N, CA, C and O of each residue as an XYZ file, in Angstrom:
476
protein
N      20.007     12.240    -38.110
C      20.180     10.858    -38.504
C      19.414      9.937    -37.549
O      19.529     10.068    -36.330
N      18.649      9.024    -38.098
C      17.830      8.110    -37.312
C      18.690      6.959    -36.785
O      19.402      6.311    -37.553
N      18.623      6.703    -35.459
C      19.293      5.544    -34.862
C      18.233      4.495    -34.573
O      17.176      4.797    -34.019
N      18.531      3.251    -34.959
C      17.572      2.156    -34.813
C      17.988      1.253    -33.654
O      19.090      0.705    -33.634
N      17.075      1.114    -32.689
C      17.302      0.278    -31.512
C      16.351     -0.907    -31.525
O      15.146     -0.752    -31.719
N      16.902     -2.076    -31.318
C      16.105     -3.293    -31.175
C      16.314     -3.824    -29.769
O      17.443     -4.080    -29.350
N      15.222     -3.985    -29.049
C      15.231     -4.584    -27.724
C      14.692     -6.007    -27.860
O      13.571     -6.207    -28.327
N      15.483     -6.982    -27.457
C      15.029     -8.373    -27.417
C      14.855     -8.709    -25.945
O      15.817     -8.746    -25.178
N      13.602     -8.954    -25.570
C      13.290     -9.186    -24.157
C      12.843    -10.631    -23.991
O      11.917    -11.089    -24.660
N      13.510    -11.340    -23.096
C      13.172    -12.738    -22.800
C      12.749    -12.936    -21.354
O      12.183    -13.974    -21.012
N      13.014    -11.964    -20.509
C      12.729    -12.087    -19.080
C      11.229    -12.127    -18.820
O      10.455    -11.456    -19.502
N      10.828    -12.913    -17.837
C       9.416    -12.967    -17.428
C       8.966    -11.562    -17.033
O       9.738    -10.812    -16.436
N       7.735    -11.202    -17.358
C       7.292     -9.834    -17.165
C       7.310     -9.335    -15.723
O       7.699     -8.192    -15.483
N       6.913    -10.132    -14.789
C       6.858     -9.665    -13.410
C       7.755    -10.485    -12.486
O       7.632    -10.375    -11.266
N       8.660    -11.311    -13.040
C       9.529    -12.143    -12.221
C      10.676    -11.368    -11.602
O      11.090    -11.661    -10.480
N      11.191    -10.389    -12.315
C      12.231     -9.488    -11.809
C      12.063     -8.179    -12.562
O      11.046     -7.985    -13.229
N      13.008     -7.298    -12.477
C      12.831     -5.988    -13.099
C      13.478     -5.849    -14.470
O      13.503     -4.744    -15.013
N      14.003     -6.925    -15.052
C      14.673     -6.836    -16.355
C      13.737     -6.327    -17.449
O      14.097     -5.422    -18.203
N      12.548     -6.900    -17.539
C      11.565     -6.498    -18.549
C      11.241     -5.014    -18.380
O      11.267     -4.244    -19.340
N      10.937     -4.634    -17.146
C      10.581     -3.248    -16.852
C      11.745     -2.304    -17.164
O      11.532     -1.208    -17.682
N      12.962     -2.723    -16.854
C      14.139     -1.901    -17.144
C      14.284     -1.653    -18.643
O      14.637     -0.550    -19.059
N      14.016     -2.664    -19.445
C      14.063     -2.509    -20.900
C      13.047     -1.467    -21.362
O      13.360     -0.611    -22.190
N      11.843     -1.543    -20.829
C      10.801     -0.594    -21.228
C      11.149      0.818    -20.769
O      10.903      1.782    -21.493
N      11.709      0.945    -19.590
C      12.114      2.264    -19.087
C      13.153      2.895    -20.006
O      13.065      4.079    -20.330
N      14.139      2.102    -20.424
C      15.170      2.630    -21.332
C      14.566      3.010    -22.683
O      14.893      4.064    -23.230
N      13.695      2.170    -23.222
C      13.049      2.478    -24.503
C      12.241      3.774    -24.406
O      12.301      4.616    -25.302
N      11.491      3.929    -23.326
C      10.708      5.152    -23.129
C      11.617      6.381    -23.011
O      11.309      7.440    -23.557
N      12.727      6.234    -22.302
C      13.661      7.353    -22.135
C      14.301      7.746    -23.464
O      14.458      8.931    -23.758
N      14.665      6.756    -24.255
C      15.222      7.044    -25.590
C      14.221      7.816    -26.434
O      14.575      8.785    -27.106
N      12.953      7.374    -26.392
C      11.927      8.075    -27.172
C      11.729      9.499    -26.662
O      11.556     10.428    -27.451
N      11.754      9.667    -25.353
C      11.534     10.991    -24.783
C      12.692     11.944    -25.094
O      12.472     13.093    -25.477
N      13.913     11.462    -24.928
C      15.084     12.329    -25.115
C      15.413     12.608    -26.572
O      15.932     13.675    -26.899
N      15.114     11.659    -27.447
C      15.564     11.782    -28.833
C      14.431     11.720    -29.852
O      14.675     11.539    -31.045
N      13.225     11.866    -29.397
C      11.990     11.875    -30.169
C      12.090     11.375    -31.621
O      11.977     10.173    -31.864
N      12.294     12.259    -32.561
C      12.261     11.871    -33.973
C      13.579     11.289    -34.480
O      13.698     10.964    -35.661
N      14.568     11.157    -33.596
C      15.873     10.656    -34.039
C      16.076      9.174    -33.738
O      17.138      8.625    -34.030
N      15.061      8.517    -33.154
C      15.196      7.097    -32.832
C      14.032      6.292    -33.398
O      12.904      6.772    -33.510
N      14.348      5.064    -33.747
C      13.336      4.084    -34.119
C      13.480      2.943    -33.112
O      14.547      2.343    -32.981
N      12.388      2.659    -32.407
C      12.410      1.647    -31.353
C      11.584      0.440    -31.789
O      10.438      0.574    -32.218
N      12.195     -0.747    -31.670
C      11.486     -1.995    -31.919
C      11.756     -2.928    -30.744
O      12.880     -3.024    -30.251
N      10.706     -3.612    -30.310
C      10.834     -4.573    -29.224
C      10.308     -5.919    -29.696
O       9.220     -6.007    -30.266
N      11.081     -6.958    -29.458
C      10.667     -8.313    -29.804
C      10.704     -9.118    -28.510
O      11.761     -9.288    -27.902
N       9.536     -9.612    -28.098
C       9.413    -10.351    -26.849
C       9.443    -11.840    -27.131
O       8.713    -12.345    -27.985
N      10.312    -12.542    -26.391
C      10.496    -13.981    -26.579
C      10.341    -14.705    -25.245
O      10.251    -14.074    -24.191
N      10.310    -16.027    -25.302
C      10.239    -16.861    -24.103
C       9.086    -16.391    -23.217
O       8.008    -16.070    -23.717
N       9.311    -16.349    -21.905
C       8.239    -15.956    -20.987
C       7.846    -14.489    -21.099
O       6.794    -14.093    -20.598
N       8.671    -13.684    -21.746
C       8.351    -12.262    -21.906
C       7.079    -12.054    -22.724
O       6.428    -11.017    -22.594
N       6.716    -13.022    -23.564
C       5.533    -12.840    -24.417
C       4.269    -12.586    -23.606
O       3.355    -11.921    -24.093
N       4.197    -13.096    -22.387
C       2.991    -12.881    -21.580
C       2.849    -11.411    -21.174
O       1.758    -10.973    -20.808
N       3.932    -10.658    -21.235
C       3.859     -9.231    -20.944
C       3.122     -8.441    -22.006
O       2.756     -7.291    -21.766
N       2.894     -9.025    -23.175
C       2.184     -8.345    -24.253
C       0.683     -8.568    -24.241
O      -0.032     -8.072    -25.111
N       0.205     -9.316    -23.253
C      -1.228     -9.589    -23.175
C      -2.000     -8.388    -22.645
O      -1.468     -7.581    -21.882
N      -3.258     -8.278    -23.057
C      -4.160     -7.240    -22.561
C      -4.724     -7.659    -21.205
O      -4.559     -8.800    -20.772
N      -5.383     -6.725    -20.554
C      -6.110     -6.951    -19.299
C      -5.196     -7.268    -18.119
O      -5.600     -7.969    -17.191
N      -3.969     -6.758    -18.151
C      -3.079     -6.942    -17.000
C      -3.593     -6.105    -15.838
O      -4.085     -4.992    -16.028
N      -3.474     -6.650    -14.637
C      -3.926     -5.952    -13.446
C      -2.969     -6.251    -12.289
O      -3.336     -6.943    -11.340
N      -1.739     -5.727    -12.372
C      -0.777     -6.005    -11.307
C      -1.239     -5.406     -9.982
O      -1.791     -4.307     -9.941
N      -1.005     -6.144     -8.907
C      -1.450     -5.709     -7.584
C      -0.746     -4.422     -7.148
O      -1.360     -3.554     -6.527
N       0.530     -4.305     -7.473
C       1.282     -3.109     -7.099
C       2.490     -2.975     -8.011
O       2.806     -3.877     -8.786
N       3.150     -1.849     -7.907
C       4.364     -1.661     -8.692
C       4.083     -1.227    -10.119
O       3.079     -0.576    -10.405
N       4.987     -1.599    -11.001
C       4.932     -1.155    -12.383
C       3.870     -1.916    -13.189
O       3.481     -3.031    -12.841
N       3.421     -1.289    -14.259
C       2.359     -1.838    -15.114
C       2.899     -1.933    -16.537
O       2.947     -0.932    -17.252
N       3.303     -3.127    -16.947
C       3.954     -3.324    -18.242
C       3.046     -3.042    -19.428
O       3.491     -2.478    -20.428
N       1.788     -3.423    -19.331
C       0.865     -3.184    -20.441
C       0.789     -1.692    -20.744
O       0.824     -1.288    -21.906
N       0.684     -0.876    -19.699
C       0.628      0.577    -19.895
C       1.888      1.079    -20.595
O       1.804      1.875    -21.530
N       3.049      0.619    -20.148
C       4.311      1.064    -20.738
C       4.398      0.659    -22.209
O       4.827      1.452    -23.046
N       3.994     -0.573    -22.526
C       3.998     -1.026    -23.917
C       3.062     -0.179    -24.772
O       3.398      0.169    -25.904
N       1.899      0.150    -24.238
C       0.931      0.943    -24.995
C       1.418      2.373    -25.207
O       1.129      2.973    -26.243
N       2.148      2.925    -24.249
C       2.742      4.253    -24.427
C       3.791      4.190    -25.548
O       3.833      5.056    -26.422
N       4.629      3.160    -25.507
C       5.657      3.003    -26.543
C       5.040      2.884    -27.935
O       5.485      3.553    -28.868
N       4.022      2.040    -28.079
C       3.422      1.856    -29.403
C       2.692      3.119    -29.860
O       2.695      3.441    -31.048
N       2.065      3.835    -28.919
C       1.387      5.083    -29.277
C       2.381      6.119    -29.788
O       2.021      6.998    -30.571
N       3.630      6.015    -29.345
C       4.669      6.950    -29.778
C       5.456      6.421    -30.977
O       6.466      7.009    -31.363
N       4.998      5.318    -31.564
C       5.592      4.842    -32.806
C       6.470      3.607    -32.718
O       6.927      3.109    -33.747
N       6.717      3.100    -31.516
C       7.523      1.876    -31.393
C       6.738      0.686    -31.927
O       5.509      0.662    -31.868
N       7.459     -0.294    -32.444
C       6.840     -1.541    -32.872
C       7.142     -2.603    -31.812
O       8.272     -2.728    -31.340
N       6.106     -3.363    -31.453
C       6.262     -4.430    -30.458
C       5.667     -5.701    -31.032
O       4.507     -5.732    -31.442
N       6.481     -6.755    -31.056
C       6.012     -8.050    -31.558
C       6.347     -9.145    -30.554
O       7.353     -9.093    -29.847
N       5.464    -10.132    -30.522
C       5.649    -11.307    -29.683
C       6.037    -12.484    -30.565
O       5.461    -12.675    -31.635
N       7.001    -13.267    -30.128
C       7.434    -14.453    -30.854
C       6.268    -15.442    -30.979
O       5.729    -15.910    -29.976
N       5.890    -15.749    -32.216
C       4.755    -16.649    -32.454
C       5.017    -18.049    -31.897
O       4.117    -18.650    -31.310
N       6.218    -18.573    -32.068
C       6.552    -19.891    -31.531
C       6.383    -19.903    -30.013
O       5.887    -20.873    -29.440
N       6.799    -18.821    -29.375
C       6.717    -18.711    -27.918
C       5.271    -18.576    -27.446
O       4.902    -19.162    -26.429
N       4.437    -17.803    -28.174
C       3.032    -17.673    -27.779
C       2.297    -18.988    -28.009
O       1.438    -19.369    -27.213
N       2.634    -19.686    -29.103
C       2.023    -21.002    -29.349
C       2.363    -21.974    -28.226
O       1.491    -22.689    -27.731
N       3.626    -21.999    -27.829
C       4.074    -22.928    -26.788
C       3.359    -22.668    -25.465
O       3.170    -23.592    -24.674
N       2.963    -21.429    -25.217
C       2.307    -21.069    -23.969
C       0.788    -21.024    -24.096
O       0.093    -20.708    -23.131
N       0.275    -21.337    -25.274
C      -1.171    -21.376    -25.479
C      -1.845    -20.023    -25.411
O      -3.015    -19.937    -25.038
N      -1.128    -18.955    -25.768
C      -1.699    -17.613    -25.635
C      -1.842    -16.877    -26.968
O      -2.192    -15.697    -26.980
N      -1.582    -17.540    -28.070
C      -1.596    -16.876    -29.382
C      -2.943    -16.226    -29.691
O      -2.983    -15.177    -30.333
N      -4.023    -16.818    -29.254
C      -5.359    -16.295    -29.566
C      -5.903    -15.332    -28.516
O      -7.006    -14.811    -28.683
N      -5.169    -15.086    -27.451
C      -5.639    -14.178    -26.401
C      -5.486    -12.727    -26.851
O      -4.639    -12.422    -27.691
N      -6.313    -11.824    -26.288
C      -6.206    -10.407    -26.674
C      -4.865     -9.816    -26.242
O      -4.354    -10.102    -25.159
N      -4.315     -8.982    -27.126
C      -3.015     -8.361    -26.880
C      -3.190     -6.895    -26.501
O      -4.204     -6.274    -26.817
N      -2.188     -6.357    -25.822
C      -2.173     -4.930    -25.500
C      -2.264     -4.129    -26.798
O      -1.866     -4.603    -27.861
N      -2.784     -2.931    -26.699
C      -2.952     -2.055    -27.859
C      -1.615     -1.850    -28.570
O      -0.632     -1.444    -27.951
N      -1.583     -2.133    -29.871
C      -0.392     -1.925    -30.679
C       0.568     -3.103    -30.728
O       1.510     -3.089    -31.520
N       0.355     -4.116    -29.908
C       1.237     -5.291    -29.868
C       0.748     -6.312    -30.895
O      -0.456     -6.520    -31.043
N       1.679     -6.943    -31.601
C       1.337     -7.924    -32.635
C       2.142     -9.202    -32.433
O       3.134     -9.224    -31.705
N       1.697    -10.250    -33.086
C       2.456    -11.505    -33.127
C       3.483    -11.378    -34.259
O       3.157    -10.891    -35.342
N       4.710    -11.813    -34.010
C       5.769    -11.739    -35.010
C       6.437    -13.085    -35.211
O       6.112    -14.060    -34.535
N       7.364    -13.129    -36.138
C       8.059    -14.371    -36.473
C       9.570    -14.204    -36.320
O      10.085    -13.088    -36.242
N      10.255    -15.323    -36.281
C      11.710    -15.307    -36.197
C      12.314    -14.640    -37.436
O      13.360    -13.997    -37.349
N      11.666    -14.791    -38.567
C      12.118    -14.136    -39.794
C      12.082    -12.618    -39.634
O      13.008    -11.926    -40.057
N      11.023    -12.103    -39.028
C      10.946    -10.659    -38.770
C      12.039    -10.217    -37.804
O      12.654     -9.169    -37.996
N      12.283    -11.018    -36.759
C      13.352    -10.696    -35.819
C      14.698    -10.659    -36.521
O      15.520     -9.785    -36.243
N      14.929    -11.593    -37.424
C      16.177    -11.603    -38.184
C      16.320    -10.317    -39.006
O      17.397     -9.722    -39.040
N      15.248     -9.892    -39.663
C      15.276     -8.644    -40.444
C      15.520     -7.438    -39.542
O      16.328     -6.569    -39.869
N      14.825     -7.383    -38.413
C      14.987     -6.277    -37.476
C      16.423     -6.223    -36.949
O      17.004     -5.145    -36.823
N      16.988     -7.389    -36.643
C      18.351     -7.454    -36.120
C      19.350     -6.951    -37.168
O      20.265     -6.193    -36.846
N      19.174     -7.370    -38.398
C      20.056     -6.959    -39.490
C      20.027     -5.445    -39.691
O      21.057     -4.827    -39.959
N      18.843     -4.855    -39.559
C      18.673     -3.428    -39.823
C      19.031     -2.539    -38.618
O      19.222     -1.334    -38.783
N      19.123     -3.111    -37.430
C      19.334     -2.323    -36.216
C      20.757     -1.791    -36.107
O      21.721     -2.438    -36.516
N      20.853     -0.590    -35.542
C      22.161     -0.036    -35.204
C      22.638     -0.584    -33.859
O      23.831     -0.787    -33.634
N      21.664     -0.816    -32.971
C      21.964     -1.324    -31.632
C      20.947     -2.391    -31.261
O      19.744     -2.202    -31.437
N      21.437     -3.513    -30.747
C      20.565     -4.581    -30.256
C      20.837     -4.738    -28.771
O      21.974     -4.956    -28.351
N      19.770     -4.623    -27.981
C      19.904     -4.759    -26.532
C      19.092     -5.970    -26.090
O      17.943     -6.150    -26.495
N      19.706     -6.791    -25.257
C      19.035     -7.997    -24.767
C      18.739     -7.884    -23.281
O      19.606     -7.540    -22.477
N      17.502     -8.182    -22.938
C      17.080     -8.170    -21.532
C      16.430     -9.490    -21.184
O      16.003     -9.687    -20.046
């Protein structure tokens, strides 16, 4: 039986470890339960900047890499369009597999999810 997980991430990508913790859990779920999970991530507020391409963190974790691993393994990742517009980043290149999404899509994802996790 497929379990559907929705991660709603609002934390700034490199401000603390909340964003990274969400990605770590999503990756672990995919690794442990492979074909039995469906992972969706919706990035809102300052988290949307974590979906941009060409990240080059000086040290520590690399969010773009983690997002690209998740999408390569079948996870869907969307950035809130209102949030990207507000930050002037809607037209910037995104990490591989990351797309711009809408609140309507988030509502559908939330309705269909078995579990919603907020970070």
